N, C-alpha and C positions, 0 to 999 in steps of 0.2 A: 569741501567737506573734509572732513580730516576721515581715516582708519578706526577714532573708535562712532562715531555719527554716526557713520557706515555699520558696525554691527551693531549700535544702541536701534536702528527703524529696523533691520533685519529682526531682528532679536523682537521688535513686537509688531513686527505683520509676522511672523512663525506665531506666534501664540496666536494670536487676533483666525491660522489657518485651523492649531489646533482644536480651537474654540466653538470653531463652525466646524469639524469635521464631529466632533463630541459629540454635537447638539446634533448633526446631519443624524448617525447612526444612533441616536436615543432613539428618533426617529421614526427614522427605518422599522426601528426593534419593537415601539408601539404598535406600527400603522401592519407591519407584521402576522403579531399579534391577536391587534382585530381580526385582520379580514381569515386569519385561522379559524376561531371558534367563532367566525361567520361562517365558511365551508362547513368544518362541526354542523354549527346548524343547520346546516340544507342536508347533511349529508342523513344523521339524523331525524331533520321533518320526513326528508325524502322516500327513506330504508323504511321509516313505519306505515306511511303512508303507501308504500304499493305490495302493501304485507308484510313483510323480513322482515324478523327477530331485530330482541331490538338488541340484542349480543352483535350479528352479524355487524351491526350499523356503525357497535363502539369496536372494533375490529378490526376498524376498511374505512375508518379516520386515522391510524398509527404514525400512514406520515406525509398529514397535514401535520399534525400538534410535533412531529420527530422535527421540519423542518420551520415549524414555528421558534424550536431547541435552537438550534442550530445555530439563525436568526443575530438571537435572543443571545445566544453564550458571543458568536463574531462582535456584538459590542459590547458586551463586560469585558471580554481580554484584549479588544484596542482604547478601554479605554484604564486599562489597569495597563498596557501597556505607554498611557501617555503622559499615566501616575510616577512609572517605573521612569521617561527617559522625563519630567521634570526631577523628581529627586535628583539623580545626578549630573543634570547642568547646572545643578543651586541653586534653584529657582524656590522662590521660596513662599 
């Protein structure tokens, strides 16, 4: 095996790793958003059931929505960094 063959093999393995990471982050972002929406719905439902007003239920769900935004943002930043790395590496 020559050095070129090892480099080519390593590059394709690295590409596969980046694709897997990007796919996982996309799935995590979608899952986190789904869970956040479900939690927000339950919080509103239970707040209305207890007799609290709707405004308090909306105010109390800010942390859940913020966490969902952070996870989605992290996924977007990872995809952006991957795209920048592809451009720097010269792959097309």
